[in-house]
Biopython code that builds the backbone (N, CA, C, O; Angstrom):
import numpy as np
from Bio.PDB.StructureBuilder import StructureBuilder

atoms = [
    (1, "UNK", "N", (40.586, 2.524, 36.096)),
    (1, "UNK", "CA", (40.077, 1.715, 34.792)),
    (1, "UNK", "C", (38.240, 1.829, 34.894)),
    (1, "UNK", "O", (37.846, 2.288, 33.821)),
    (2, "UNK", "N", (37.037, 1.544, 35.867)),
    (2, "UNK", "CA", (35.578, 1.814, 36.521)),
    (2, "UNK", "C", (35.936, 3.114, 36.127)),
    (2, "UNK", "O", (36.221, 3.212, 34.933)),
    (3, "UNK", "N", (36.016, 4.360, 36.944)),
    (3, "UNK", "CA", (35.244, 5.620, 36.291)),
    (3, "UNK", "C", (35.878, 5.732, 34.813)),
    (3, "UNK", "O", (34.903, 6.130, 34.177)),
    (4, "UNK", "N", (36.725, 5.638, 34.079)),
    (4, "UNK", "CA", (37.138, 5.750, 32.629)),
    (4, "UNK", "C", (36.063, 4.818, 31.783)),
    (4, "UNK", "O", (36.042, 5.063, 30.576)),
    (5, "UNK", "N", (35.336, 3.980, 32.162)),
    (5, "UNK", "CA", (34.456, 2.744, 31.532)),
    (5, "UNK", "C", (33.355, 3.500, 31.942)),
    (5, "UNK", "O", (32.709, 3.686, 30.911)),
    (6, "UNK", "N", (32.579, 4.231, 33.210)),
    (6, "UNK", "CA", (31.366, 5.126, 33.583)),
    (6, "UNK", "C", (31.499, 6.099, 32.714)),
    (6, "UNK", "O", (30.611, 6.690, 32.100)),
    (7, "UNK", "N", (33.323, 6.334, 32.660)),
    (7, "UNK", "CA", (32.669, 8.400, 31.885)),
    (7, "UNK", "C", (32.335, 7.964, 30.406)),
    (7, "UNK", "O", (31.523, 8.643, 29.778)),
    (8, "UNK", "N", (32.998, 6.721, 29.747)),
    (8, "UNK", "CA", (32.875, 6.620, 27.985)),
    (8, "UNK", "C", (31.498, 5.983, 28.006)),
    (8, "UNK", "O", (30.600, 6.416, 27.283)),
    (9, "UNK", "N", (31.363, 5.187, 28.644)),
    (9, "UNK", "CA", (29.395, 4.958, 28.758)),
    (9, "UNK", "C", (28.275, 6.356, 29.245)),
    (9, "UNK", "O", (27.131, 6.321, 28.791)),
    (10, "UNK", "N", (28.619, 7.349, 30.021)),
    (10, "UNK", "CA", (28.237, 8.685, 30.449)),
    (10, "UNK", "C", (28.404, 9.245, 28.810)),
    (10, "UNK", "O", (27.407, 9.129, 28.097)),
    (11, "UNK", "N", (29.461, 9.755, 28.309)),
    (11, "UNK", "CA", (29.326, 10.482, 26.737)),
    (11, "UNK", "C", (28.278, 9.305, 25.620)),
    (11, "UNK", "O", (27.492, 9.752, 24.784)),
    (12, "UNK", "N", (28.519, 7.686, 25.874)),
    (12, "UNK", "CA", (27.433, 7.677, 24.751)),
    (12, "UNK", "C", (25.933, 7.966, 25.566)),
    (12, "UNK", "O", (24.838, 8.247, 25.079)),
    (13, "UNK", "N", (26.162, 7.862, 26.376)),
    (13, "UNK", "CA", (24.749, 8.035, 27.217)),
    (13, "UNK", "C", (24.554, 9.389, 26.447)),
    (13, "UNK", "O", (23.576, 9.418, 25.700)),
    (14, "UNK", "N", (25.392, 10.596, 26.519)),
    (14, "UNK", "CA", (24.957, 11.681, 26.694)),
    (14, "UNK", "C", (24.687, 12.162, 24.840)),
    (14, "UNK", "O", (24.076, 13.123, 24.371)),
    (15, "UNK", "N", (25.397, 11.084, 24.184)),
    (15, "UNK", "CA", (25.345, 11.583, 23.191)),
    (15, "UNK", "C", (23.730, 10.816, 22.367)),
    (15, "UNK", "O", (23.007, 11.334, 21.516)),
    (16, "UNK", "N", (23.658, 10.008, 22.762)),
    (16, "UNK", "CA", (22.285, 9.231, 22.428)),
    (16, "UNK", "C", (21.223, 10.494, 23.039)),
    (16, "UNK", "O", (20.620, 10.917, 22.054)),
    (17, "UNK", "N", (20.825, 11.162, 24.145)),
    (17, "UNK", "CA", (20.614, 11.579, 24.505)),
    (17, "UNK", "C", (20.198, 12.830, 23.543)),
    (17, "UNK", "O", (19.041, 13.212, 23.721)),
    (18, "UNK", "N", (20.960, 13.541, 22.537)),
    (18, "UNK", "CA", (21.236, 14.612, 22.128)),
    (18, "UNK", "C", (20.744, 14.623, 20.474)),
    (18, "UNK", "O", (20.520, 15.310, 19.477)),
    (19, "UNK", "N", (20.782, 12.992, 21.192)),
    (19, "UNK", "CA", (20.308, 12.924, 19.268)),
    (19, "UNK", "C", (19.917, 12.583, 19.039)),
    (19, "UNK", "O", (20.011, 12.309, 17.842)),
    (20, "UNK", "N", (18.442, 11.853, 20.138)),
    (20, "UNK", "CA", (17.503, 11.748, 20.094)),
    (20, "UNK", "C", (16.952, 13.619, 20.238)),
    (20, "UNK", "O", (16.627, 14.377, 19.324)),
    (21, "UNK", "N", (16.999, 13.787, 21.183)),
    (21, "UNK", "CA", (16.678, 15.868, 20.460)),
    (21, "UNK", "C", (17.003, 16.430, 19.640)),
    (21, "UNK", "O", (16.803, 17.644, 19.616)),
    (22, "UNK", "N", (17.458, 15.965, 18.915)),
    (22, "UNK", "CA", (17.452, 16.092, 17.568)),
    (22, "UNK", "C", (16.299, 15.685, 16.372)),
    (22, "UNK", "O", (15.932, 16.145, 15.291)),
    (23, "UNK", "N", (16.018, 14.719, 17.114)),
    (23, "UNK", "CA", (15.849, 14.166, 16.039)),
    (23, "UNK", "C", (14.423, 14.369, 16.257)),
    (23, "UNK", "O", (13.518, 13.853, 15.601)),
    (24, "UNK", "N", (14.333, 14.999, 17.030)),
    (24, "UNK", "CA", (12.999, 15.558, 17.928)),
    (24, "UNK", "C", (12.689, 16.628, 16.812)),
    (24, "UNK", "O", (12.041, 16.435, 15.784)),
    (25, "UNK", "N", (13.329, 17.880, 17.260)),
    (25, "UNK", "CA", (13.408, 18.980, 16.378)),
    (25, "UNK", "C", (13.667, 18.795, 14.774)),
    (25, "UNK", "O", (13.288, 19.672, 13.998)),
    (26, "UNK", "N", (14.196, 17.855, 14.403)),
    (26, "UNK", "CA", (13.958, 17.407, 13.187)),
    (26, "UNK", "C", (12.126, 17.285, 12.611)),
    (26, "UNK", "O", (11.320, 18.076, 12.120)),
    (27, "UNK", "N", (12.115, 16.050, 12.954)),
    (27, "UNK", "CA", (10.791, 15.342, 13.173)),
    (27, "UNK", "C", (9.454, 17.288, 13.084)),
    (27, "UNK", "O", (8.644, 17.704, 12.257)),
    (28, "UNK", "N", (9.908, 17.747, 14.249)),
    (28, "UNK", "CA", (8.961, 18.914, 14.119)),
    (28, "UNK", "C", (9.513, 19.696, 12.730)),
    (28, "UNK", "O", (8.727, 19.772, 11.786)),
    (29, "UNK", "N", (10.636, 20.179, 12.623)),
    (29, "UNK", "CA", (10.875, 20.586, 11.460)),
    (29, "UNK", "C", (10.946, 20.323, 10.223)),
    (29, "UNK", "O", (11.516, 20.889, 9.290)),
    (30, "UNK", "N", (10.040, 19.019, 10.330)),
    (30, "UNK", "CA", (9.767, 18.261, 8.713)),
    (30, "UNK", "C", (8.181, 18.522, 8.715)),
    (30, "UNK", "O", (7.545, 18.624, 7.666)),
    (31, "UNK", "N", (7.475, 18.643, 10.273)),
    (31, "UNK", "CA", (6.007, 18.940, 9.745)),
    (31, "UNK", "C", (5.913, 19.960, 9.932)),
    (31, "UNK", "O", (5.058, 20.146, 10.799)),
    (32, "UNK", "N", (6.422, 21.000, 9.521)),
    (32, "UNK", "CA", (5.924, 22.863, 10.179)),
    (32, "UNK", "C", (6.337, 23.023, 8.482)),
    (32, "UNK", "O", (5.927, 23.968, 7.808)),
    (33, "UNK", "N", (7.178, 21.975, 7.960)),
    (33, "UNK", "CA", (7.533, 22.846, 6.328)),
    (33, "UNK", "C", (6.335, 22.171, 5.577)),
    (33, "UNK", "O", (5.720, 21.170, 5.946)),
    (34, "UNK", "N", (6.122, 22.938, 4.423)),
    (34, "UNK", "CA", (4.897, 22.273, 2.318)),
    (34, "UNK", "C", (5.619, 21.473, 2.367)),
    (34, "UNK", "O", (4.864, 20.501, 2.338)),
    (35, "UNK", "N", (6.990, 20.929, 2.448)),
    (35, "UNK", "CA", (7.369, 19.176, 1.724)),
    (35, "UNK", "C", (6.648, 18.253, 2.438)),
    (35, "UNK", "O", (5.938, 17.497, 1.775)),
    (36, "UNK", "N", (6.662, 18.089, 4.071)),
    (36, "UNK", "CA", (5.557, 17.096, 5.262)),
    (36, "UNK", "C", (4.378, 16.230, 4.320)),
    (36, "UNK", "O", (4.211, 15.045, 4.032)),
    (37, "UNK", "N", (3.583, 17.684, 3.979)),
    (37, "UNK", "CA", (2.074, 17.586, 2.987)),
    (37, "UNK", "C", (2.544, 16.355, 1.869)),
    (37, "UNK", "O", (1.785, 15.387, 1.811)),
    (38, "UNK", "N", (3.563, 16.352, 1.125)),
    (38, "UNK", "CA", (3.805, 16.155, 0.274)),
    (38, "UNK", "C", (4.287, 15.028, 0.333)),
    (38, "UNK", "O", (3.648, 14.395, -0.507)),
    (39, "UNK", "N", (4.838, 14.523, 0.681)),
    (39, "UNK", "CA", (5.810, 13.656, 2.236)),
    (39, "UNK", "C", (4.331, 12.010, 2.674)),
    (39, "UNK", "O", (4.304, 10.783, 2.578)),
    (40, "UNK", "N", (3.481, 13.038, 3.096)),
    (40, "UNK", "CA", (2.196, 12.119, 3.523)),
    (40, "UNK", "C", (1.374, 11.556, 2.230)),
    (40, "UNK", "O", (0.761, 10.490, 2.176)),
    (41, "UNK", "N", (1.525, 12.636, 1.095)),
    (41, "UNK", "CA", (1.090, 12.007, 0.766)),
    (41, "UNK", "C", (1.763, 11.111, -1.220)),
    (41, "UNK", "O", (1.373, 10.876, -2.364)),
    (42, "UNK", "N", (2.754, 11.008, -0.448)),
    (42, "UNK", "CA", (3.156, 10.598, -1.054)),
    (42, "UNK", "C", (3.312, 8.362, -0.464)),
    (42, "UNK", "O", (3.095, 7.262, -0.972)),
    (43, "UNK", "N", (3.761, 8.897, 0.720)),
    (43, "UNK", "CA", (3.342, 7.191, 1.495)),
    (43, "UNK", "C", (1.833, 6.978, 1.072)),
    (43, "UNK", "O", (1.508, 5.960, 0.461)),
    (44, "UNK", "N", (0.940, 7.936, 1.401)),
    (44, "UNK", "CA", (-0.317, 7.117, 1.103)),
    (44, "UNK", "C", (-0.767, 6.785, -0.315)),
    (44, "UNK", "O", (-1.812, 6.235, -0.661)),
    (45, "UNK", "N", (0.151, 7.195, -0.998)),
    (45, "UNK", "CA", (0.021, 6.898, -2.695)),
    (45, "UNK", "C", (0.940, 5.815, -3.088)),
    (45, "UNK", "O", (1.009, 5.357, -4.228)),
    (46, "UNK", "N", (1.679, 5.414, -2.026)),
    (46, "UNK", "CA", (2.210, 4.032, -2.553)),
    (46, "UNK", "C", (1.883, 3.430, -1.885)),
    (46, "UNK", "O", (1.936, 2.278, -2.313)),
    (47, "UNK", "N", (1.295, 3.521, -0.384)),
    (47, "UNK", "CA", (0.447, 2.237, 0.080)),
    (47, "UNK", "C", (-0.570, 1.904, -0.581)),
    (47, "UNK", "O", (-0.772, 0.718, -0.838)),
    (48, "UNK", "N", (-1.353, 2.818, -0.959)),
    (48, "UNK", "CA", (-3.273, 2.833, -2.151)),
    (48, "UNK", "C", (-1.912, 1.498, -3.346)),
    (48, "UNK", "O", (-1.710, 0.292, -3.491)),
    (49, "UNK", "N", (-1.689, 2.056, -3.565)),
    (49, "UNK", "CA", (-0.550, 1.301, -4.782)),
    (49, "UNK", "C", (-0.522, -0.476, -4.388)),
    (49, "UNK", "O", (-1.384, -1.224, -4.849)),
    (50, "UNK", "N", (0.615, -0.986, -3.463)),
    (50, "UNK", "CA", (0.668, -1.782, -2.876)),
    (50, "UNK", "C", (-0.915, -2.037, -2.420)),
    (50, "UNK", "O", (-1.162, -3.072, -3.041)),
    (51, "UNK", "N", (-2.133, -1.691, -1.692)),
    (51, "UNK", "CA", (-3.001, -2.538, -0.924)),
    (51, "UNK", "C", (-3.941, -2.951, -2.426)),
    (51, "UNK", "O", (-4.757, -3.869, -2.503)),
    (52, "UNK", "N", (-3.508, -1.876, -3.676)),
    (52, "UNK", "CA", (-4.680, -2.256, -4.842)),
    (52, "UNK", "C", (-4.001, -3.601, -5.809)),
    (52, "UNK", "O", (-4.817, -4.340, -6.360)),
    (53, "UNK", "N", (-2.486, -3.888, -5.992)),
    (53, "UNK", "CA", (-1.425, -4.951, -5.555)),
    (53, "UNK", "C", (-2.097, -6.059, -5.617)),
    (53, "UNK", "O", (-2.362, -6.904, -6.473)),
    (54, "UNK", "N", (-2.369, -5.823, -4.249)),
    (54, "UNK", "CA", (-2.663, -7.596, -2.993)),
    (54, "UNK", "C", (-3.743, -7.541, -3.988)),
    (54, "UNK", "O", (-3.209, -7.748, -5.078)),
    (55, "UNK", "N", (-4.901, -7.376, -4.123)),
    (55, "UNK", "CA", (-6.446, -7.198, -4.138)),
    (55, "UNK", "C", (-6.304, -7.709, -5.160)),
    (55, "UNK", "O", (-6.601, -8.904, -5.129)),
    (56, "UNK", "N", (-5.684, -7.028, -6.911)),
    (56, "UNK", "CA", (-5.878, -7.516, -8.357)),
    (56, "UNK", "C", (-5.060, -9.246, -8.210)),
    (56, "UNK", "O", (-5.236, -10.084, -9.094)),
    (57, "UNK", "N", (-4.285, -9.501, -7.098)),
    (57, "UNK", "CA", (-3.421, -10.722, -7.115)),
    (57, "UNK", "C", (-4.777, -11.444, -6.035)),
    (57, "UNK", "O", (-4.710, -12.658, -5.844)),
    (58, "UNK", "N", (-5.380, -11.038, -5.697)),
    (58, "UNK", "CA", (-5.745, -12.071, -4.755)),
    (58, "UNK", "C", (-7.290, -12.484, -5.409)),
    (58, "UNK", "O", (-8.046, -13.435, -5.209)),
    (59, "UNK", "N", (-7.346, -11.471, -6.150)),
    (59, "UNK", "CA", (-8.911, -11.479, -7.768)),
    (59, "UNK", "C", (-8.169, -12.780, -8.343)),
    (59, "UNK", "O", (-8.661, -13.898, -8.494)),
    (60, "UNK", "N", (-6.787, -12.333, -8.642)),
    (60, "UNK", "CA", (-6.704, -12.787, -10.103)),
    (60, "UNK", "C", (-6.457, -14.647, -9.721)),
    (60, "UNK", "O", (-6.603, -15.474, -10.621)),
    (61, "UNK", "N", (-6.118, -15.020, -8.432)),
    (61, "UNK", "CA", (-5.978, -16.237, -7.270)),
    (61, "UNK", "C", (-7.607, -16.903, -8.033)),
    (61, "UNK", "O", (-7.713, -17.912, -8.730)),
    (62, "UNK", "N", (-9.010, -15.695, -7.496)),
    (62, "UNK", "CA", (-9.778, -16.578, -7.911)),
    (62, "UNK", "C", (-10.324, -16.444, -8.625)),
    (62, "UNK", "O", (-11.379, -17.068, -8.738)),
    (63, "UNK", "N", (-9.862, -15.444, -9.621)),
    (63, "UNK", "CA", (-10.354, -16.167, -11.057)),
    (63, "UNK", "C", (-9.710, -17.363, -11.749)),
    (63, "UNK", "O", (-10.437, -18.315, -12.033)),
    (64, "UNK", "N", (-8.962, -17.385, -11.920)),
    (64, "UNK", "CA", (-7.529, -18.987, -12.085)),
    (64, "UNK", "C", (-8.516, -20.142, -12.198)),
    (64, "UNK", "O", (-9.015, -20.768, -13.133)),
    (65, "UNK", "N", (-8.664, -20.199, -9.759)),
    (65, "UNK", "CA", (-9.720, -20.705, -9.881)),
    (65, "UNK", "C", (-10.988, -21.433, -10.589)),
    (65, "UNK", "O", (-11.240, -22.597, -10.904)),
    (66, "UNK", "N", (-11.652, -20.216, -10.687)),
    (66, "UNK", "CA", (-13.394, -20.424, -11.469)),
    (66, "UNK", "C", (-13.109, -20.791, -12.487)),
    (66, "UNK", "O", (-13.724, -21.829, -12.732)),
    (67, "UNK", "N", (-11.865, -20.211, -14.020)),
    (67, "UNK", "CA", (-11.820, -20.808, -14.628)),
    (67, "UNK", "C", (-11.648, -22.442, -14.894)),
    (67, "UNK", "O", (-12.120, -23.253, -15.690)),
    (68, "UNK", "N", (-10.851, -22.467, -13.950)),
    (68, "UNK", "CA", (-10.279, -23.970, -13.486)),
    (68, "UNK", "C", (-11.928, -24.329, -13.258)),
    (68, "UNK", "O", (-11.410, -23.350, -13.796)),
    (69, "UNK", "N", (-12.783, -24.539, -13.127)),
    (69, "UNK", "CA", (-13.822, -25.261, -12.776)),
    (69, "UNK", "C", (-15.397, -24.962, -13.642)),
    (69, "UNK", "O", (-16.272, -25.809, -13.820)),
    (70, "UNK", "N", (-15.431, -23.400, -14.126)),
    (70, "UNK", "CA", (-15.760, -23.921, -15.720)),
    (70, "UNK", "C", (-15.034, -24.758, -16.478)),
    (70, "UNK", "O", (-15.548, -25.501, -17.315)),
    (71, "UNK", "N", (-14.048, -24.709, -16.288)),
    (71, "UNK", "CA", (-13.869, -25.517, -17.543)),
    (71, "UNK", "C", (-13.942, -26.777, -17.328)),
    (71, "UNK", "O", (-14.314, -27.339, -18.358)),
    (72, "UNK", "N", (-13.669, -27.877, -16.024)),
    (72, "UNK", "CA", (-14.061, -28.839, -15.863)),
    (72, "UNK", "C", (-15.191, -29.086, -15.603)),
    (72, "UNK", "O", (-15.550, -30.157, -15.114)),
    (73, "UNK", "N", (-16.328, -27.656, -16.027)),
    (73, "UNK", "CA", (-17.770, -28.211, -14.942)),
    (73, "UNK", "C", (-18.156, -28.424, -16.891)),
    (73, "UNK", "O", (-18.533, -29.489, -17.380)),
    (74, "UNK", "N", (-17.985, -27.451, -17.487)),
    (74, "UNK", "CA", (-18.197, -27.437, -19.760)),
    (74, "UNK", "C", (-17.915, -29.226, -20.181)),
    (74, "UNK", "O", (-18.566, -30.112, -20.735)),
    (75, "UNK", "N", (-16.108, -29.052, -19.339)),
    (75, "UNK", "CA", (-16.702, -30.301, -20.283)),
    (75, "UNK", "C", (-16.891, -31.964, -20.110)),
    (75, "UNK", "O", (-16.760, -32.760, -21.039)),
    (76, "UNK", "N", (-17.314, -32.414, -18.359)),
    (76, "UNK", "CA", (-17.890, -32.978, -17.812)),
    (76, "UNK", "C", (-19.732, -32.917, -18.318)),
    (76, "UNK", "O", (-20.164, -34.061, -18.466)),
    (77, "UNK", "N", (-20.501, -32.118, -18.509)),
    (77, "UNK", "CA", (-21.470, -31.543, -18.402)),
    (77, "UNK", "C", (-22.125, -31.066, -19.701)),
    (77, "UNK", "O", (-22.903, -31.446, -20.575)),
    (78, "UNK", "N", (-21.500, -30.195, -19.399)),
    (78, "UNK", "CA", (-21.781, -28.558, -20.512)),
    (78, "UNK", "C", (-23.325, -27.958, -19.373)),
    (78, "UNK", "O", (-24.547, -27.971, -19.517)),
    (79, "UNK", "N", (-22.807, -27.707, -18.784)),
    (79, "UNK", "CA", (-23.669, -26.935, -18.043)),
    (79, "UNK", "C", (-22.872, -25.763, -17.499)),
    (79, "UNK", "O", (-21.810, -25.458, -18.042)),
    (80, "UNK", "N", (-23.221, -25.255, -16.708)),
    (80, "UNK", "CA", (-22.576, -24.673, -15.372)),
    (80, "UNK", "C", (-23.434, -23.895, -14.190)),
    (80, "UNK", "O", (-24.381, -23.114, -14.099)),
    (81, "UNK", "N", (-22.655, -24.488, -13.480)),
    (81, "UNK", "CA", (-23.610, -24.844, -11.703)),
    (81, "UNK", "C", (-23.835, -23.992, -11.701)),
    (81, "UNK", "O", (-23.228, -23.265, -12.488)),
    (82, "UNK", "N", (-24.718, -23.489, -10.960)),
    (82, "UNK", "CA", (-25.765, -22.150, -9.636)),
    (82, "UNK", "C", (-24.450, -20.972, -9.101)),
    (82, "UNK", "O", (-24.297, -19.768, -9.303)),
    (83, "UNK", "N", (-23.510, -22.189, -8.208)),
    (83, "UNK", "CA", (-22.056, -21.810, -7.205)),
    (83, "UNK", "C", (-21.118, -21.052, -8.019)),
    (83, "UNK", "O", (-20.352, -20.172, -7.625)),
    (84, "UNK", "N", (-21.312, -21.623, -9.537)),
    (84, "UNK", "CA", (-19.943, -20.759, -10.334)),
    (84, "UNK", "C", (-20.678, -19.476, -10.928)),
    (84, "UNK", "O", (-20.276, -18.320, -11.067)),
    (85, "UNK", "N", (-21.825, -20.049, -11.212)),
    (85, "UNK", "CA", (-21.994, -18.440, -12.279)),
    (85, "UNK", "C", (-22.055, -17.282, -10.887)),
    (85, "UNK", "O", (-21.254, -16.358, -11.028)),
    (86, "UNK", "N", (-23.020, -17.222, -9.396)),
    (86, "UNK", "CA", (-22.346, -16.205, -8.904)),
    (86, "UNK", "C", (-21.787, -15.588, -8.305)),
    (86, "UNK", "O", (-21.930, -14.501, -7.745)),
    (87, "UNK", "N", (-20.275, -17.114, -8.515)),
    (87, "UNK", "CA", (-18.750, -16.646, -8.516)),
    (87, "UNK", "C", (-18.555, -15.469, -8.959)),
    (87, "UNK", "O", (-18.339, -14.435, -8.326)),
    (88, "UNK", "N", (-18.658, -15.690, -10.380)),
    (88, "UNK", "CA", (-18.461, -15.204, -11.486)),
    (88, "UNK", "C", (-18.905, -13.605, -11.639)),
    (88, "UNK", "O", (-18.316, -12.641, -12.129)),
    (89, "UNK", "N", (-20.732, -13.811, -10.744)),
    (89, "UNK", "CA", (-20.837, -12.979, -10.851)),
    (89, "UNK", "C", (-20.044, -11.463, -9.672)),
    (89, "UNK", "O", (-19.291, -10.534, -9.965)),
    (90, "UNK", "N", (-20.439, -11.716, -8.869)),
    (90, "UNK", "CA", (-19.344, -11.708, -7.665)),
    (90, "UNK", "C", (-17.911, -10.911, -8.223)),
    (90, "UNK", "O", (-17.540, -9.759, -7.996)),
    (91, "UNK", "N", (-17.179, -12.133, -9.146)),
    (91, "UNK", "CA", (-16.034, -11.755, -8.911)),
    (91, "UNK", "C", (-15.419, -10.073, -10.440)),
    (91, "UNK", "O", (-14.537, -9.229, -10.596)),
    (92, "UNK", "N", (-17.056, -10.748, -11.314)),
    (92, "UNK", "CA", (-16.684, -9.858, -12.392)),
    (92, "UNK", "C", (-17.614, -8.112, -11.495)),
    (92, "UNK", "O", (-17.869, -7.232, -12.317)),
    (93, "UNK", "N", (-17.920, -7.865, -10.328)),
    (93, "UNK", "CA", (-18.844, -7.339, -10.022)),
    (93, "UNK", "C", (-17.296, -6.344, -9.119)),
    (93, "UNK", "O", (-17.098, -5.138, -9.264)),
    (94, "UNK", "N", (-16.342, -7.391, -8.160)),
    (94, "UNK", "CA", (-15.235, -6.833, -7.541)),
    (94, "UNK", "C", (-14.056, -6.326, -9.119)),
    (94, "UNK", "O", (-13.134, -5.634, -8.687)),
    (95, "UNK", "N", (-13.997, -6.440, -9.984)),
    (95, "UNK", "CA", (-13.264, -6.032, -10.892)),
    (95, "UNK", "C", (-13.598, -4.912, -11.379)),
    (95, "UNK", "O", (-12.854, -4.038, -11.823)),
    (96, "UNK", "N", (-14.732, -4.919, -11.302)),
    (96, "UNK", "CA", (-15.502, -3.732, -11.929)),
    (96, "UNK", "C", (-15.098, -2.140, -10.938)),
    (96, "UNK", "O", (-14.760, -1.000, -11.256)),
    (97, "UNK", "N", (-15.373, -2.884, -9.589)),
    (97, "UNK", "CA", (-14.678, -1.894, -8.300)),
    (97, "UNK", "C", (-14.366, -1.351, -8.716)),
    (97, "UNK", "O", (-14.650, -0.194, -9.027)),
    (98, "UNK", "N", (-13.137, -2.436, -9.006)),
    (98, "UNK", "CA", (-11.564, -1.930, -8.443)),
    (98, "UNK", "C", (-11.089, -1.144, -9.684)),
    (98, "UNK", "O", (-10.231, -0.282, -9.495)),
    (99, "UNK", "N", (-11.812, -1.462, -11.621)),
    (99, "UNK", "CA", (-11.524, -0.294, -12.365)),
    (99, "UNK", "C", (-11.625, 0.888, -12.235)),
    (99, "UNK", "O", (-10.988, 1.787, -12.783)),
    (100, "UNK", "N", (-12.702, 0.943, -11.256)),
    (100, "UNK", "CA", (-13.567, 2.214, -11.062)),
    (100, "UNK", "C", (-13.179, 3.288, -10.384)),
    (100, "UNK", "O", (-13.252, 4.514, -10.480)),
    (101, "UNK", "N", (-12.616, 2.242, -9.460)),
    (101, "UNK", "CA", (-11.642, 2.990, -8.272)),
    (101, "UNK", "C", (-10.487, 3.518, -9.132)),
    (101, "UNK", "O", (-10.272, 4.701, -9.395)),
    (102, "UNK", "N", (-9.681, 2.305, -9.584)),
    (102, "UNK", "CA", (-8.581, 2.927, -10.109)),
    (102, "UNK", "C", (-8.415, 3.826, -11.199)),
    (102, "UNK", "O", (-7.391, 4.503, -11.282)),
    (103, "UNK", "N", (-9.518, 3.911, -12.221)),
    (103, "UNK", "CA", (-9.742, 5.168, -12.816)),
    (103, "UNK", "C", (-9.614, 6.756, -12.409)),
    (103, "UNK", "O", (-9.040, 7.663, -13.012)),
    (104, "UNK", "N", (-10.414, 6.776, -11.068)),
    (104, "UNK", "CA", (-10.832, 8.273, -11.073)),
    (104, "UNK", "C", (-9.228, 8.018, -9.757)),
    (104, "UNK", "O", (-8.842, 8.813, -8.900)),
    (105, "UNK", "N", (-9.004, 7.470, -9.896)),
    (105, "UNK", "CA", (-7.471, 7.459, -8.267)),
    (105, "UNK", "C", (-6.643, 7.597, -9.328)),
    (105, "UNK", "O", (-5.854, 8.450, -8.920)),
    (106, "UNK", "N", (-6.274, 7.274, -10.561)),
    (106, "UNK", "CA", (-5.374, 7.752, -11.524)),
    (106, "UNK", "C", (-5.691, 9.500, -11.933)),
    (106, "UNK", "O", (-4.822, 10.372, -11.932)),
    (107, "UNK", "N", (-6.627, 9.632, -12.146)),
    (107, "UNK", "CA", (-7.206, 11.191, -12.766)),
    (107, "UNK", "C", (-6.420, 11.887, -11.670)),
    (107, "UNK", "O", (-5.538, 12.746, -11.686)),
    (108, "UNK", "N", (-7.021, 11.246, -10.754)),
    (108, "UNK", "CA", (-7.032, 12.854, -9.308)),
    (108, "UNK", "C", (-4.293, 12.958, -9.312)),
    (108, "UNK", "O", (-3.490, 13.891, -9.334)),
    (109, "UNK", "N", (-4.129, 11.045, -9.266)),
    (109, "UNK", "CA", (-2.737, 11.674, -9.279)),
    (109, "UNK", "C", (-2.937, 12.230, -10.117)),
    (109, "UNK", "O", (-3.098, 13.423, -9.861)),
    (110, "UNK", "N", (-3.081, 11.809, -11.737)),
    (110, "UNK", "CA", (-1.918, 12.504, -13.123)),
    (110, "UNK", "C", (-2.267, 14.263, -12.382)),
    (110, "UNK", "O", (-1.338, 15.005, -12.063)),
    (111, "UNK", "N", (-3.576, 14.612, -12.242)),
    (111, "UNK", "CA", (-3.568, 16.096, -11.383)),
    (111, "UNK", "C", (-2.640, 16.435, -10.338)),
    (111, "UNK", "O", (-2.170, 17.562, -10.183)),
    (112, "UNK", "N", (-2.373, 15.366, -9.578)),
    (112, "UNK", "CA", (-1.414, 15.732, -8.548)),
    (112, "UNK", "C", (0.133, 15.907, -9.635)),
    (112, "UNK", "O", (0.706, 16.957, -9.925)),
    (113, "UNK", "N", (0.435, 14.728, -9.986)),
    (113, "UNK", "CA", (1.416, 15.039, -10.809)),
    (113, "UNK", "C", (1.742, 16.411, -11.722)),
    (113, "UNK", "O", (2.743, 17.125, -11.662)),
    (114, "UNK", "N", (0.845, 16.510, -12.380)),
    (114, "UNK", "CA", (0.919, 17.437, -13.181)),
    (114, "UNK", "C", (1.133, 19.164, -12.861)),
    (114, "UNK", "O", (1.826, 20.056, -13.349)),
    (115, "UNK", "N", (-0.090, 19.040, -11.533)),
    (115, "UNK", "CA", (0.741, 20.288, -10.662)),
    (115, "UNK", "C", (1.663, 20.585, -9.989)),
    (115, "UNK", "O", (1.764, 21.727, -9.541)),
    (116, "UNK", "N", (3.089, 19.084, -9.607)),
    (116, "UNK", "CA", (3.650, 19.128, -8.865)),
    (116, "UNK", "C", (4.678, 20.402, -9.391)),
    (116, "UNK", "O", (4.293, 20.924, -10.437)),
    (117, "UNK", "N", (5.816, 20.912, -8.854)),
    (117, "UNK", "CA", (7.023, 21.570, -9.612)),
    (117, "UNK", "C", (8.060, 20.483, -9.180)),
    (117, "UNK", "O", (8.207, 19.928, -8.091)),
    (118, "UNK", "N", (8.770, 20.339, -10.418)),
    (118, "UNK", "CA", (9.567, 19.981, -10.980)),
    (118, "UNK", "C", (11.299, 19.995, -11.048)),
    (118, "UNK", "O", (11.886, 19.395, -11.949)),
]
sb = StructureBuilder()
sb.init_structure("model")
sb.init_model(0)
sb.init_chain("A")
sb.init_seg("    ")
for serial, (resi, resn, name, xyz) in enumerate(atoms, 1):
    if name == "N":
        sb.init_residue(resn, " ", resi, " ")
    sb.init_atom(name, np.array(xyz, "f"), 0.0, 1.0, " ", f" {name:<3s}", serial, name[0])
structure = sb.get_structure()
């Protein structure tokens, strides 16, 4: 019985090793075809979307906080505190950067989509 169990384990080891070999061959195969370039672009493209979504959410959260500070400050003394104005300028600059970067990125993406064979 122990010999049969060893045989089963050897068979499973063999299948596992062969499967690893085939997986390496598949990776090599994909690396050598044009499609790989498209896959890499798509993965990069998707990561850029995720990164931008995160940046937008963080910036929206910060802007919500400053909005509350502005409302509170105005209701108390109707004067803007310098730190609120400074934060607003930073957020305005960040939003401008995101918008400019996004429009350039969108133009490049649209060109890629238009040139892709469907």
